[in-house]
Structure formats: structure tokens, C-alpha cells
N, CA, C and O atoms as a GROMACS GRO file, in nm:
protein
  348
    1MET      N    1  11.711   9.096   9.512
    1MET     CA    2  11.612   9.112   9.406
    1MET      C    3  11.476   9.058   9.448
    1MET      O    4  11.374   9.115   9.410
    2ASP      N    5  11.473   8.952   9.526
    2ASP     CA    6  11.346   8.892   9.566
    2ASP      C    7  11.267   8.988   9.657
    2ASP      O    8  11.146   9.002   9.643
    3ALA      N    9  11.338   9.054   9.749
    3ALA     CA   10  11.269   9.150   9.836
    3ALA      C   11  11.215   9.266   9.756
    3ALA      O   12  11.107   9.318   9.785
    4ARG      N   13  11.290   9.308   9.655
    4ARG     CA   14  11.245   9.420   9.569
    4ARG      C   15  11.120   9.378   9.492
    4ARG      O   16  11.025   9.455   9.482
    5ASN      N   17  11.121   9.257   9.437
    5ASN     CA   18  11.004   9.207   9.364
    5ASN      C   19  10.884   9.199   9.457
    5ASN      O   20  10.773   9.237   9.420
    6GLN      N   21  10.905   9.149   9.579
    6GLN     CA   22  10.796   9.141   9.674
    6GLN      C   23  10.741   9.278   9.706
    6GLN      O   24  10.619   9.295   9.714
    7ALA      N   25  10.828   9.375   9.722
    7ALA     CA   26  10.782   9.512   9.751
    7ALA      C   27  10.703   9.570   9.634
    7ALA      O   28  10.602   9.638   9.654
    8LEU      N   29  10.750   9.543   9.511
    8LEU     CA   30  10.678   9.593   9.393
    8LEU      C   31  10.541   9.530   9.380
    8LEU      O   32  10.444   9.598   9.347
    9MET      N   33  10.532   9.401   9.405
    9MET     CA   34  10.404   9.333   9.398
    9MET      C   35  10.309   9.384   9.506
    9MET      O   36  10.191   9.406   9.480
   10LEU      N   37  10.361   9.404   9.625
   10LEU     CA   38  10.281   9.453   9.735
   10LEU      C   39  10.234   9.596   9.706
   10LEU      O   40  10.119   9.630   9.736
   11ARG      N   41  10.320   9.679   9.649
   11ARG     CA   42  10.283   9.815   9.614
   11ARG      C   43  10.169   9.815   9.512
   11ARG      O   44  10.076   9.896   9.522
   12GLN      N   45  10.176   9.725   9.414
   12GLN     CA   46  10.069   9.716   9.313
   12GLN      C   47   9.936   9.680   9.381
   12GLN      O   48   9.832   9.737   9.348
   13ILE      N   49   9.940   9.588   9.474
   13ILE     CA   50   9.818   9.549   9.546
   13ILE      C   51   9.764   9.667   9.626
   13ILE      O   52   9.643   9.689   9.630
   14GLN      N   53   9.853   9.742   9.689
   14GLN     CA   54   9.808   9.862   9.765
   14GLN      C   55   9.745   9.965   9.674
   14GLN      O   56   9.644  10.025   9.709
   15GLN      N   57   9.803   9.985   9.558
   15GLN     CA   58   9.747  10.082   9.464
   15GLN      C   59   9.611  10.037   9.413
   15GLN      O   60   9.517  10.116   9.406
   16LEU      N   61   9.600   9.909   9.378
   16LEU     CA   62   9.472   9.860   9.331
   16LEU      C   63   9.368   9.863   9.441
   16LEU      O   64   9.251   9.891   9.414
   17SER      N   65   9.406   9.835   9.562
   17SER     CA   66   9.314   9.843   9.676
   17SER      C   67   9.264   9.985   9.698
   17SER      O   68   9.146  10.007   9.725
   18PHE      N   69   9.355  10.082   9.686
   18PHE     CA   70   9.316  10.222   9.699
   18PHE      C   71   9.212  10.260   9.596
   18PHE      O   72   9.112  10.324   9.628
   19VAL      N   73   9.236  10.220   9.471
   19VAL     CA   74   9.145  10.250   9.362
   19VAL      C   75   9.007  10.184   9.390
   19VAL      O   76   8.902  10.244   9.366
   20ALA      N   77   9.011  10.061   9.441
   20ALA     CA   78   8.886   9.991   9.471
   20ALA      C   79   8.803  10.066   9.575
   20ALA      O   80   8.682  10.079   9.559
   21VAL      N   81   8.867  10.113   9.680
   21VAL     CA   82   8.798  10.186   9.786
   21VAL      C   83   8.741  10.318   9.730
   21VAL      O   84   8.625  10.351   9.755
   22GLU      N   85   8.822  10.390   9.654
   22GLU     CA   86   8.776  10.517   9.598
   22GLU      C   87   8.658  10.496   9.503
   22GLU      O   88   8.561  10.572   9.506
   23LEU      N   89   8.666  10.395   9.420
   23LEU     CA   90   8.553  10.368   9.329
   23LEU      C   91   8.430  10.324   9.405
   23LEU      O   92   8.318  10.360   9.368
   24GLN      N   93   8.447  10.246   9.510
   24GLN     CA   94   8.334  10.204   9.591
   24GLN      C   95   8.266  10.325   9.654
   24GLN      O   96   8.143  10.335   9.654
   25LEU      N   97   8.345  10.416   9.708
   25LEU     CA   98   8.288  10.536   9.769
   25LEU      C   99   8.213  10.620   9.664
   25LEU      O  100   8.104  10.671   9.690
   26TYR      N  101   8.274  10.633   9.548
   26TYR     CA  102   8.208  10.708   9.440
   26TYR      C  103   8.076  10.640   9.399
   26TYR      O  104   7.974  10.707   9.382
   27LEU      N  105   8.081  10.509   9.384
   27LEU     CA  106   7.961  10.437   9.342
   27LEU      C  107   7.851  10.441   9.447
   27LEU      O  108   7.733  10.428   9.414
   28ASP      N  109   7.889  10.459   9.575
   28ASP     CA  110   7.788  10.474   9.679
   28ASP      C  111   7.700  10.597   9.654
   28ASP      O  112   7.582  10.598   9.690
   29THR      N  113   7.757  10.699   9.592
   29THR     CA  114   7.680  10.823   9.568
   29THR      C  115   7.641  10.837   9.421
   29THR      O  116   7.561  10.925   9.387
   30HIS      N  117   7.694  10.753   9.333
   30HIS     CA  118   7.664  10.758   9.190
   30HIS      C  119   7.639  10.618   9.138
   30HIS      O  120   7.711  10.572   9.049
   31PRO      N  121   7.539  10.549   9.189
   31PRO     CA  122   7.518  10.408   9.156
   31PRO      C  123   7.483  10.381   9.009
   31PRO      O  124   7.493  10.267   8.963
   32GLU      N  125   7.442  10.482   8.936
   32GLU     CA  126   7.402  10.462   8.797
   32GLU      C  127   7.517  10.486   8.698
   32GLU      O  128   7.498  10.471   8.577
   33ASP      N  129   7.634  10.524   8.747
   33ASP     CA  130   7.747  10.557   8.660
   33ASP      C  131   7.807  10.429   8.603
   33ASP      O  132   7.884  10.360   8.670
   34GLN      N  133   7.773  10.399   8.480
   34GLN     CA  134   7.817  10.274   8.416
   34GLN      C  135   7.967  10.269   8.392
   34GLN      O  136   8.029  10.163   8.401
   35GLN      N  137   8.026  10.385   8.363
   35GLN     CA  138   8.170  10.390   8.339
   35GLN      C  139   8.244  10.358   8.470
   35GLN      O  140   8.341  10.283   8.469
   36ALA      N  141   8.200  10.416   8.580
   36ALA     CA  142   8.264  10.389   8.709
   36ALA      C  143   8.246  10.244   8.749
   36ALA      O  144   8.337  10.182   8.804
   37LEU      N  145   8.128  10.188   8.721
   37LEU     CA  146   8.104  10.048   8.752
   37LEU      C  147   8.195   9.956   8.671
   37LEU      O  148   8.247   9.857   8.723
   38ALA      N  149   8.214   9.990   8.545
   38ALA     CA  150   8.302   9.910   8.460
   38ALA      C  151   8.447   9.920   8.511
   38ALA      O  152   8.520   9.820   8.512
   39LEU      N  153   8.489  10.040   8.554
   39LEU     CA  154   8.622  10.056   8.611
   39LEU      C  155   8.637   9.975   8.739
   39LEU      O  156   8.740   9.911   8.762
   40PHE      N  157   8.532   9.979   8.824
   40PHE     CA  158   8.536   9.903   8.948
   40PHE      C  159   8.553   9.754   8.920
   40PHE      O  160   8.636   9.688   8.982
   41ASN      N  161   8.475   9.703   8.827
   41ASN     CA  162   8.482   9.559   8.795
   41ASN      C  163   8.617   9.521   8.737
   41ASN      O  164   8.672   9.416   8.770
   42ALA      N  165   8.671   9.605   8.649
   42ALA     CA  166   8.804   9.575   8.591
   42ALA      C  167   8.912   9.582   8.698
   42ALA      O  168   9.002   9.498   8.700
   43ASN      N  169   8.902   9.680   8.785
   43ASN     CA  170   8.999   9.693   8.894
   43ASN      C  171   8.990   9.573   8.990
   43ASN      O  172   9.092   9.522   9.036
   44HIS      N  173   8.868   9.530   9.018
   44HIS     CA  174   8.848   9.415   9.106
   44HIS      C  175   8.915   9.290   9.048
   44HIS      O  176   8.982   9.216   9.119
   45THR      N  177   8.896   9.268   8.920
   45THR     CA  178   8.958   9.153   8.854
   45THR      C  179   9.110   9.160   8.864
   45THR      O  180   9.177   9.061   8.894
   46GLU      N  181   9.164   9.278   8.837
   46GLU     CA  182   9.310   9.297   8.843
   46GLU      C  183   9.362   9.279   8.985
   46GLU      O  184   9.469   9.221   9.004
   47LEU      N  185   9.289   9.329   9.085
   47LEU     CA  186   9.328   9.317   9.223
   47LEU      C  187   9.329   9.172   9.267
   47LEU      O  188   9.425   9.128   9.330
   48ILE      N  189   9.226   9.098   9.235
   48ILE     CA  190   9.219   8.955   9.273
   48ILE      C  191   9.337   8.880   9.208
   48ILE      O  192   9.400   8.797   9.273
   49GLN      N  193   9.366   8.909   9.083
   49GLN     CA  194   9.478   8.843   9.015
   49GLN      C  195   9.611   8.879   9.080
   49GLN      O  196   9.696   8.792   9.097
   50ALA      N  197   9.630   9.004   9.116
   50ALA     CA  198   9.755   9.048   9.178
   50ALA      C  199   9.774   8.981   9.315
   50ALA      O  200   9.884   8.939   9.350
   51VAL      N  201   9.666   8.970   9.391
   51VAL     CA  202   9.672   8.908   9.522
   51VAL      C  203   9.704   8.758   9.507
   51VAL      O  204   9.786   8.704   9.582
   52ARG      N  205   9.642   8.693   9.414
   52ARG     CA  206   9.669   8.550   9.393
   52ARG      C  207   9.813   8.527   9.351
   52ARG      O  208   9.878   8.435   9.401
   53GLN      N  209   9.866   8.610   9.261
   53GLN     CA  210  10.005   8.596   9.220
   53GLN      C  211  10.099   8.618   9.338
   53GLN      O  212  10.196   8.544   9.354
   54TYR      N  213  10.072   8.717   9.418
   54TYR     CA  214  10.155   8.747   9.535
   54TYR      C  215  10.152   8.628   9.632
   54TYR      O  216  10.257   8.585   9.681
   55GLU      N  217  10.033   8.576   9.659
   55GLU     CA  218  10.019   8.469   9.756
   55GLU      C  219  10.082   8.338   9.708
   55GLU      O  220  10.127   8.259   9.790
   56GLN      N  221  10.086   8.314   9.579
   56GLN     CA  222  10.151   8.195   9.528
   56GLN      C  223  10.301   8.198   9.557
   56GLN      O  224  10.362   8.094   9.579
   57VAL      N  225  10.359   8.316   9.557
   57VAL     CA  226  10.503   8.329   9.576
   57VAL      C  227  10.540   8.353   9.724
   57VAL      O  228  10.634   8.294   9.775
   58TYR      N  229  10.464   8.440   9.791
   58TYR     CA  230  10.504   8.485   9.924
   58TYR      C  231  10.412   8.442  10.039
   58TYR      O  232  10.441   8.472  10.155
   59GLY      N  233  10.304   8.373  10.008
   59GLY     CA  234  10.214   8.329  10.114
   59GLY      C  235  10.096   8.423  10.131
   59GLY      O  236  10.088   8.525  10.062
   60PRO      N  237  10.005   8.391  10.220
   60PRO     CA  238   9.883   8.467  10.234
   60PRO      C  239   9.904   8.609  10.285
   60PRO      O  240   9.992   8.635  10.367
   61LEU      N  241   9.820   8.700  10.234
   61LEU     CA  242   9.825   8.839  10.278
   61LEU      C  243   9.732   8.862  10.398
   61LEU      O  244   9.764   8.943  10.486
   62LEU      N  245   9.620   8.792  10.401
   62LEU     CA  246   9.522   8.809  10.507
   62LEU      C  247   9.493   8.675  10.572
   62LEU      O  248   9.488   8.572  10.504
   63SER      N  249   9.473   8.676  10.701
   63SER     CA  250   9.450   8.548  10.769
   63SER      C  251   9.304   8.522  10.804
   63SER      O  252   9.269   8.413  10.850
   64TYR      N  253   9.219   8.619  10.783
   64TYR     CA  254   9.082   8.603  10.831
   64TYR      C  255   8.981   8.578  10.720
   64TYR      O  256   8.884   8.652  10.703
   65GLY      N  257   9.005   8.474  10.645
   65GLY     CA  258   8.904   8.424  10.554
   65GLY      C  259   8.916   8.466  10.410
   65GLY      O  260   8.842   8.416  10.326
   66TYR      N  261   9.006   8.556  10.378
   66TYR     CA  262   9.017   8.602  10.237
   66TYR      C  263   9.117   8.521  10.159
   66TYR      O  264   9.101   8.503  10.038
   67SER      N  265   9.219   8.471  10.224
   67SER     CA  266   9.324   8.397  10.157
   67SER      C  267   9.315   8.250  10.196
   67SER      O  268   9.321   8.217  10.315
   68PRO      N  269   9.299   8.163  10.099
   68PRO     CA  270   9.291   8.021  10.134
   68PRO      C  271   9.425   7.969  10.186
   68PRO      O  272   9.531   8.014  10.144
   69ASN      N  273   9.417   7.876  10.276
   69ASN     CA  274   9.537   7.812  10.329
   69ASN      C  275   9.560   7.686  10.245
   69ASN      O  276   9.488   7.587  10.260
   70MET      N  277   9.660   7.690  10.157
   70MET     CA  278   9.682   7.583  10.060
   70MET      C  279   9.778   7.475  10.112
   70MET      O  280   9.808   7.380  10.040
   71GLN      N  281   9.825   7.489  10.231
   71GLN     CA  282   9.919   7.392  10.290
   71GLN      C  283   9.840   7.295  10.379
   71GLN      O  284   9.720   7.313  10.403
   72ASN      N  285   9.908   7.195  10.428
   72ASN     CA  286   9.842   7.103  10.522
   72ASN      C  287   9.874   7.145  10.666
   72ASN      O  288   9.863   7.064  10.758
   73TYR      N  289   9.914   7.271  10.685
   73TYR     CA  290   9.935   7.331  10.816
   73TYR      C  291   9.904   7.481  10.802
   73TYR      O  292   9.884   7.530  10.692
   74TRP      N  293   9.900   7.551  10.915
   74TRP     CA  294   9.864   7.694  10.915
   74TRP      C  295   9.985   7.772  10.864
   74TRP      O  296  10.077   7.800  10.940
   75SER      N  297   9.984   7.808  10.736
   75SER     CA  298  10.100   7.869  10.670
   75SER      C  299  10.112   8.019  10.694
   75SER      O  300  10.211   8.081  10.655
   76TRP      N  301  10.013   8.078  10.758
   76TRP     CA  302  10.015   8.221  10.784
   76TRP      C  303  10.142   8.264  10.858
   76TRP      O  304  10.192   8.374  10.836
   77VAL      N  305  10.193   8.178  10.944
   77VAL     CA  306  10.309   8.214  11.026
   77VAL      C  307  10.442   8.198  10.951
   77VAL      O  308  10.547   8.233  11.006
   78ASP      N  309  10.441   8.146  10.828
   78ASP     CA  310  10.565   8.126  10.752
   78ASP      C  311  10.624   8.254  10.696
   78ASP      O  312  10.746   8.266  10.685
   79SER      N  313  10.539   8.348  10.660
   79SER     CA  314  10.587   8.470  10.598
   79SER      C  315  10.640   8.567  10.703
   79SER      O  316  10.595   8.566  10.818
   80PRO      N  317  10.735   8.650  10.664
   80PRO     CA  318  10.783   8.750  10.760
   80PRO      C  319  10.672   8.851  10.791
   80PRO      O  320  10.588   8.880  10.706
   81TRP      N  321  10.674   8.902  10.911
   81TRP     CA  322  10.578   9.006  10.948
   81TRP      C  323  10.619   9.136  10.878
   81TRP      O  324  10.736   9.152  10.844
   82PRO      N  325  10.526   9.227  10.858
   82PRO     CA  326  10.559   9.350  10.782
   82PRO      C  327  10.682   9.422  10.834
   82PRO      O  328  10.759   9.475  10.754
   83TRP      N  329  10.704   9.425  10.963
   83TRP     CA  330  10.820   9.494  11.020
   83TRP      C  331  10.951   9.415  11.005
   83TRP      O  332  11.059   9.466  11.034
   84GLU      N  333  10.939   9.291  10.960
   84GLU     CA  334  11.060   9.208  10.938
   84GLU      C  335  11.109   9.214  10.794
   84GLU      O  336  11.219   9.167  10.766
   85ILE      N  337  11.031   9.269  10.704
   85ILE     CA  338  11.067   9.274  10.562
   85ILE      C  339  11.167   9.387  10.540
   85ILE      O  340  11.142   9.500  10.582
   86LYS      N  341  11.276   9.357  10.477
   86LYS     CA  342  11.378   9.457  10.445
   86LYS      C  343  11.361   9.496  10.298
   86LYS      O  344  11.396   9.419  10.208
   87TYR      N  345  11.309   9.612  10.274
   87TYR     CA  346  11.289   9.662  10.137
   87TYR      C  347  11.412   9.733  10.086
   87TYR      O  348  11.414   9.782   9.974
   0.00000   0.00000   0.00000
């Protein structure tokens, strides 16, 4: 069950990340679209929350400055690598 929950949380982050990129590309060409901007900001908030929840349970997603290291050692190596996860 834990691996399934991890996969579901990761899938949600991937979906939210996809939406963020698509909205960013749209806003690059439609910077005055207030509805798209509101969607981008709401999605950003949801994405940050999803990443924080995932990292509290499974450890950092990114090692290069986006995810804080909350341990007194380099915790990036504690989590299984993507090819080691059994979904």
C-alpha cells in the first residue's frame, strides 16, 4: 500500500507540473489573460503543497536547491532511485 500511495502522490505532482508548464507557455504569449494567471497561481500553490507533503513522507524530490535538506546529513541518498521503486 505504501508504494501505491507514493506512486499516486508522485503522479499528482507530475500532473500539476504538466499543468504549470502548459500555463506558463500560454502566459508567455497571453500575458494579460487574468483567468489563466489565476489558474497558474492556484496550480502553483497546489503543486508546492503536493511536493511538501510528498517530501515529508518520502524525502526530497530534487537535490539541486528546490528541496530543503531537513536532516543533519545529506538525506538525498536515503530514498530509492526511480528505477528502484516497485509500483
